[in-house]
Structures are given as structure tokens and as C-alpha cells.
Backbone as a chain_set.jsonl record, in Angstrom:
{"seq": "XXXXXXXXXXXXXXXXXXXXXXXXXXXXXXXXXXXXXXXXXXXXXXXXXXXXXXXXXXXXXXXXXXXXXXXXXXXXXXXXXXXXXXXXXXXXXXXXXXXXXXXXXXXXXXXXXXX", "coords": {"N": [[84.819, 286.172, 121.687], [86.967, 285.244, 124.37], [90.618, 285.54, 125.406], [91.196, 282.809, 126.35], [88.941, 281.184, 125.862], [89.638, 280.766, 123.329], [92.046, 279.096, 123.249], [91.777, 276.494, 122.662], [91.924, 276.149, 119.978], [94.561, 277.176, 118.855], [97.447, 277.088, 117.237], [100.538, 275.762, 118.315], [102.036, 274.767, 116.937], [103.612, 273.989, 113.823], [103.31, 272.176, 111.288], [103.51, 270.71, 107.047], [103.682, 268.47, 105.356], [103.931, 267.506, 101.681], [102.615, 265.536, 99.353], [102.369, 264.178, 96.88], [99.404, 263.711, 95.487], [98.521, 263.571, 98.235], [98.358, 265.511, 101.045], [99.973, 265.826, 104.013], [99.274, 266.901, 107.707], [100.615, 267.821, 110.735], [99.877, 269.203, 112.996], [100.416, 270.375, 116.886], [98.852, 271.405, 119.343], [97.142, 272.696, 122.173], [94.928, 272.464, 125.285], [92.16, 274.034, 126.886], [93.122, 273.158, 129.965], [96.123, 273.086, 129.376], [96.641, 271.04, 128.565], [99.06, 269.452, 125.927], [98.148, 268.389, 122.422], [98.246, 265.852, 119.112], [97.277, 266.732, 116.114], [96.989, 265.296, 113.833], [96.395, 265.299, 110.166], [95.161, 264.603, 107.03], [94.698, 265.191, 103.506], [93.101, 264.945, 100.567], [93.238, 265.383, 96.966], [90.684, 265.426, 94.514], [88.662, 264.42, 92.032], [85.354, 265.149, 91.433], [83.045, 263.511, 89.346], [80.233, 264.076, 88.693], [80.164, 267.036, 88.93], [82.374, 267.767, 88.012], [84.358, 269.083, 89.086], [87.607, 269.467, 90.866], [87.738, 268.602, 94.462], [88.407, 268.794, 98.033], [89.001, 266.376, 100.343], [88.93, 265.665, 103.849], [90.604, 264.288, 106.798], [91.154, 263.464, 109.83], [92.745, 262.886, 113.123], [93.53, 262.66, 116.234], [95.653, 262.649, 118.537], [96.868, 262.385, 121.408], [99.138, 262.933, 124.602], [99.427, 260.894, 126.066], [99.376, 258.856, 124.765], [101.517, 258.608, 122.906], [103.894, 256.824, 123.159], [102.928, 254.231, 122.716], [101.602, 254.63, 120.114], [103.974, 255.417, 118.64], [105.238, 252.782, 118.788], [103.483, 251.637, 117.364], [103.82, 252.387, 114.853], [106.347, 252.182, 114.282], [106.584, 249.465, 114.175], [104.521, 248.827, 112.191], [106.045, 249.809, 110.053], [108.396, 248.577, 110.438], [107.636, 246.054, 109.535], [106.572, 246.645, 106.523], [108.978, 247.124, 106.115], [110.148, 244.446, 106.376], [108.775, 242.223, 106.602], [109.198, 240.75, 107.979], [106.733, 239.71, 111.416], [106.77, 241.818, 114.333], [107.768, 241.072, 117.472], [105.711, 240.452, 120.682], [104.835, 243.319, 122.773], [106.113, 244.061, 126.355], [103.868, 244.902, 127.243], [101.653, 243.596, 126.812], [100.725, 243.683, 124.44], [100.048, 242.676, 121.074], [101.228, 242.515, 117.938], [99.478, 241.64, 114.85], [98.702, 239.369, 112.07], [95.852, 240.548, 109.92], [92.945, 238.394, 109.546], [92.553, 236.469, 105.957], [89.581, 237.558, 103.508], [87.733, 235.522, 102.462], [86.78, 235.788, 98.975], [84.974, 233.974, 98.1], [83.032, 233.338, 99.39], [79.942, 234.607, 100.686], [77.752, 235.464, 103.224], [77.579, 232.788, 104.059], [77.463, 230.881, 102.521], [78.727, 228.458, 99.918], [79.68, 229.83, 96.822], [81.438, 228.598, 95.252], [81.58, 226.563, 92.933]], "CA": [[85.258, 285.072, 122.602], [88.234, 286.021, 125.134], [91.631, 283.964, 125.062], [90.692, 281.181, 126.872], [88.492, 279.949, 125.289], [90.168, 280.232, 122.065], [93.361, 278.685, 123.006], [92.062, 274.86, 122.354], [92.262, 276.365, 118.27], [95.448, 277.849, 118.681], [98.391, 275.975, 116.687], [101.556, 276.182, 118.979], [103.373, 274.053, 116.048], [102.711, 273.259, 112.41], [104.269, 271.075, 109.585], [103.265, 270.113, 106.257], [104.47, 267.217, 104.262], [103.338, 267.063, 100.585], [103.132, 263.671, 99.295], [101.524, 263.37, 95.285], [98.039, 263.685, 96.179], [97.988, 263.959, 99.186], [98.759, 266.909, 101.97], [99.942, 265.508, 105.551], [99.612, 268.347, 108.421], [101.203, 267.662, 111.797], [99.711, 270.632, 114.66], [100.458, 270.691, 117.8], [97.369, 272.749, 119.989], [96.62, 272.941, 123.673], [93.669, 272.35, 125.424], [92.45, 274.954, 127.842], [93.886, 273.13, 130.678], [97.276, 273.414, 129.035], [97.903, 269.386, 128.154], [99.521, 269.817, 124.774], [98.066, 267.538, 121.685], [99.0, 266.579, 117.948], [96.268, 267.094, 114.776], [97.395, 264.919, 112.322], [95.483, 265.613, 109.145], [95.362, 264.057, 105.973], [93.741, 266.282, 102.448], [93.474, 264.476, 99.503], [93.04, 266.295, 96.327], [89.986, 263.979, 94.268], [87.59, 264.852, 91.108], [83.756, 264.608, 91.292], [82.789, 263.481, 87.683], [79.322, 264.329, 88.52], [80.277, 268.333, 88.779], [83.608, 268.219, 87.23], [85.586, 270.025, 89.459], [88.659, 268.961, 92.85], [87.568, 268.916, 95.78], [89.497, 268.024, 99.229], [88.736, 265.161, 101.573], [90.048, 265.597, 105.063], [90.264, 262.934, 107.698], [91.458, 264.302, 111.112], [93.249, 261.897, 113.927], [93.709, 263.286, 117.561], [96.497, 261.777, 118.886], [97.296, 262.705, 123.279], [100.24, 262.518, 125.017], [99.675, 259.803, 127.462], [99.37, 257.483, 123.872], [102.63, 258.944, 122.69], [104.76, 255.57, 123.032], [101.952, 253.578, 122.505], [100.747, 255.073, 118.763], [105.226, 255.607, 118.29], [105.918, 251.714, 118.948], [102.787, 250.708, 116.478], [103.989, 253.068, 113.989], [107.572, 251.857, 114.245], [106.353, 247.673, 113.991], [104.062, 248.603, 111.298], [107.093, 250.274, 109.329], [108.917, 247.62, 110.259], [106.883, 244.819, 108.833], [106.723, 246.575, 105.767], [110.731, 247.06, 105.253], [111.473, 243.305, 106.557], [108.13, 241.656, 106.238], [108.503, 240.136, 109.792], [106.088, 240.436, 112.324], [107.652, 242.033, 115.876], [107.304, 240.115, 119.091], [104.963, 241.119, 121.536], [105.636, 244.149, 123.761], [105.533, 243.903, 128.042], [102.228, 245.644, 127.91], [100.839, 242.343, 126.193], [99.989, 244.614, 123.01], [101.131, 242.097, 120.146], [101.4, 242.703, 116.352], [98.94, 240.294, 114.356], [98.218, 239.499, 110.702], [94.739, 240.225, 109.698], [92.616, 236.651, 108.983], [92.323, 237.314, 104.879], [88.897, 237.443, 103.187], [87.371, 234.428, 101.585], [85.838, 236.48, 98.759], [83.9, 233.084, 97.099], [81.592, 233.195, 100.166], [78.785, 235.284, 101.001], [76.775, 234.686, 104.523], [78.377, 231.223, 104.821], [76.856, 230.115, 101.237], [80.112, 229.215, 99.048], [79.337, 230.061, 95.466], [82.959, 228.38, 94.562], [81.499, 225.146, 92.283]], "C": [[86.67, 285.645, 123.096], [89.451, 284.595, 124.787], [91.398, 282.735, 125.55], [90.139, 280.416, 126.2], [88.467, 279.79, 124.017], [91.475, 279.904, 122.044], [93.02, 277.381, 122.977], [92.205, 275.466, 120.311], [93.178, 276.619, 118.233], [96.805, 276.83, 118.022], [99.709, 276.535, 117.164], [102.847, 275.81, 117.9], [102.191, 273.795, 114.965], [103.396, 272.683, 111.533], [103.481, 270.461, 108.38], [103.621, 269.362, 105.733], [103.203, 267.119, 103.023], [103.5, 265.985, 99.658], [102.133, 262.983, 97.854], [100.3, 264.492, 95.708], [97.242, 264.29, 97.46], [98.62, 264.68, 100.293], [98.817, 266.149, 103.208], [100.197, 266.829, 106.262], [100.359, 267.902, 110.357], [100.997, 268.573, 112.433], [99.811, 270.35, 115.88], [99.321, 271.835, 118.492], [97.265, 272.57, 121.535], [95.206, 273.441, 123.564], [93.6, 273.53, 127.009], [93.04, 274.397, 129.19], [95.288, 272.756, 130.354], [97.853, 272.48, 128.43], [97.726, 269.873, 126.161], [99.16, 268.059, 123.878], [98.159, 267.246, 120.265], [97.535, 266.541, 117.51], [97.36, 266.561, 114.066], [96.261, 264.632, 111.753], [96.119, 264.949, 107.89], [94.139, 265.237, 104.997], [94.377, 265.796, 101.52], [92.319, 265.345, 98.367], [92.224, 265.31, 95.325], [88.681, 265.253, 93.264], [86.347, 264.222, 91.03], [83.148, 264.502, 89.55], [81.487, 263.48, 87.771], [79.238, 265.965, 88.406], [81.555, 269.072, 87.798], [84.376, 269.39, 87.641], [86.085, 269.235, 90.717], [87.443, 269.533, 93.699], [88.427, 268.362, 96.605], [88.704, 267.717, 99.95], [89.642, 265.339, 102.267], [89.559, 264.747, 105.781], [91.48, 263.663, 108.932], [91.761, 262.745, 112.582], [93.913, 262.771, 115.16], [94.732, 262.214, 118.497], [97.243, 262.709, 120.894], [98.422, 262.412, 123.973], [100.301, 261.908, 125.832], [99.29, 258.286, 125.912], [100.581, 257.752, 123.051], [103.723, 257.737, 122.137], [104.046, 254.722, 122.065], [101.923, 253.194, 120.316], [103.264, 254.821, 118.007], [105.719, 254.049, 117.917], [104.685, 251.03, 117.705], [103.152, 250.992, 115.323], [105.177, 252.114, 112.855], [107.129, 249.704, 114.034], [105.831, 247.789, 112.75], [105.141, 248.73, 110.125], [107.905, 249.135, 109.312], [108.971, 246.435, 109.31], [106.905, 244.831, 107.291], [107.891, 246.269, 104.877], [111.216, 245.465, 105.079], [110.546, 242.2, 106.434], [108.276, 240.111, 107.459], [108.052, 240.741, 110.801], [107.195, 240.602, 113.947], [106.689, 241.889, 116.839], [106.225, 241.056, 119.586], [105.63, 241.985, 122.242], [105.431, 243.198, 125.202], [104.267, 244.333, 127.829], [101.203, 244.411, 127.575], [100.349, 242.695, 124.899], [100.585, 243.664, 121.789], [100.531, 242.578, 118.75], [100.233, 241.379, 115.264], [98.918, 240.399, 113.014], [96.78, 239.304, 110.575], [94.367, 238.947, 108.843], [92.365, 237.393, 107.208], [90.574, 236.47, 104.625], [88.63, 236.103, 102.304], [86.152, 234.885, 100.318], [84.903, 235.558, 97.835], [82.577, 233.027, 98.412], [81.027, 234.2, 101.024], [77.571, 234.9, 102.087], [76.823, 233.498, 104.837], [77.725, 230.504, 103.851], [78.236, 230.063, 100.028], [79.447, 229.197, 97.98], [80.422, 229.54, 94.519], [82.703, 226.711, 94.159], [82.024, 224.814, 91.439]], "O": [[87.385, 286.358, 122.393], [89.368, 283.466, 124.305], [91.478, 281.692, 124.901], [90.483, 279.28, 125.874], [87.698, 279.035, 123.422], [92.176, 280.243, 121.091], [94.003, 276.713, 123.298], [92.786, 274.668, 119.576], [93.411, 276.381, 117.048], [96.961, 275.739, 118.57], [100.129, 277.578, 116.662], [104.009, 276.215, 117.88], [100.979, 273.582, 114.943], [104.383, 273.322, 111.168], [102.691, 269.588, 108.738], [104.607, 269.951, 105.29], [102.024, 266.814, 103.198], [104.614, 265.635, 99.269], [101.505, 261.93, 97.74], [100.34, 265.66, 96.094], [96.225, 264.939, 97.705], [99.765, 264.252, 100.441], [97.725, 265.737, 103.6], [100.958, 267.701, 105.843], [99.209, 267.736, 110.764], [102.056, 269.148, 112.686], [98.748, 269.769, 116.099], [99.114, 272.961, 118.041], [97.724, 271.428, 121.545], [94.551, 274.126, 122.778], [94.474, 273.774, 127.84], [93.616, 275.326, 129.756], [95.748, 271.972, 131.184], [98.955, 272.516, 127.883], [96.819, 270.34, 125.472], [99.566, 266.965, 124.271], [98.187, 268.324, 119.671], [96.641, 266.355, 118.335], [98.398, 267.14, 113.746], [95.317, 264.021, 112.255], [97.328, 264.779, 107.737], [93.176, 265.855, 105.449], [95.587, 265.881, 101.31], [91.187, 265.773, 98.594], [92.845, 264.269, 95.109], [88.135, 266.307, 93.59], [86.17, 263.059, 90.67], [82.921, 265.455, 88.805], [81.065, 262.795, 86.839], [78.248, 266.355, 87.788], [81.707, 270.146, 87.214], [84.866, 270.31, 86.986], [85.368, 268.551, 91.447], [86.624, 270.449, 93.62], [89.216, 267.513, 96.188], [87.762, 268.417, 100.322], [90.831, 265.303, 101.952], [88.402, 264.336, 105.685], [92.502, 264.281, 108.635], [90.956, 261.837, 112.786], [94.832, 263.546, 114.895], [94.382, 261.147, 119.0], [98.106, 263.578, 121.016], [98.685, 261.217, 123.835], [101.217, 262.122, 126.626], [99.039, 257.101, 126.132], [100.693, 256.823, 122.251], [104.248, 257.713, 121.023], [104.395, 254.506, 120.905], [102.1, 252.209, 119.6], [103.6, 254.116, 117.055], [106.466, 253.896, 116.951], [104.989, 249.965, 117.168], [102.977, 250.113, 114.479], [105.157, 251.668, 111.708], [108.031, 248.979, 113.613], [106.361, 247.057, 111.913], [105.164, 247.843, 109.271], [108.168, 248.642, 108.215], [109.874, 245.986, 108.605], [107.109, 243.816, 106.625], [108.041, 245.698, 103.797], [112.067, 245.043, 104.295], [111.076, 241.118, 106.18], [107.706, 239.031, 107.614], [108.454, 241.815, 111.248], [108.014, 239.823, 114.435], [105.533, 242.254, 117.053], [105.902, 242.132, 119.083], [106.82, 241.788, 122.49], [104.878, 242.102, 125.288], [103.492, 243.816, 128.635], [100.079, 244.345, 128.073], [99.557, 241.954, 124.316], [101.75, 243.945, 121.509], [99.373, 242.98, 118.64], [100.604, 240.207, 115.199], [99.111, 241.536, 112.584], [96.277, 238.244, 110.947], [94.99, 238.484, 107.888], [92.062, 238.581, 107.093], [90.221, 235.403, 105.129], [89.465, 235.773, 101.462], [84.968, 234.564, 100.426], [84.18, 236.061, 96.975], [81.407, 232.7, 98.215], [81.625, 234.6, 102.022], [76.627, 234.163, 101.804], [76.204, 233.05, 105.802], [77.33, 229.397, 104.216], [78.698, 231.031, 99.424], [78.442, 228.489, 98.033], [80.469, 229.84, 93.326], [83.283, 225.78, 94.717], [81.868, 223.665, 91.027]]}, "num_chains": 1, "name": "protein.A"}
């Protein structure tokens, strides 16, 4: 494999953060076109009751530079809500934070079992 075809896989920067049974990775990579992006990965150590062994479950998210501002704003809003309980106002782009509707656990497919 030549240098150019391997460039997308190279990490330009990497940081890991341990948090209990989870580990978070923040890796900066570069596409063949020279565009940098972030790969955010979560790795969790889990136990398989069937085999009696531990294994790691991994999840990745790719964050591209054109989305950095919106992602940062959304993360900041979510942290603000957790810390204060206040829902942040709608931003200039019309992206508004919201509260998800609560599910009624007593209703299944429109049938109310709550008698």
C-alpha cells in the first residue's frame, strides 16, 4: 500500500480518557484530500455470561469540520440542561432544543391495559 492510500488511516493526533468501565478515544485523521476529521470512539468492557469471558464493545462516531460548531453547541446545550435543568433557547439557525415526549408504558399498540 502506498503512502497516499494509507493516509486516511493515519492518526495525526490521539487522546484517550479512561472513565470506569469505559474508555473514550479522540483521534484526528486526514482524508486523501487533506481534510481533517475527528473519530470519537467509546470502548466498554463487558462480561459474557455464556462464555465466562470479558470482551470489549466499541462504538465510533465520525465528526467532520463543517459540523464542529453545531456539534459543540448541541453538546454545550445538553451539558447546560443537565447542570441547570434549563432548556436553552432556539439558536439563529432555527435548531431548537426540545424535551422528548414521555412514553406511556401502559399503552401497547393503542390498547390501554390500565384498568
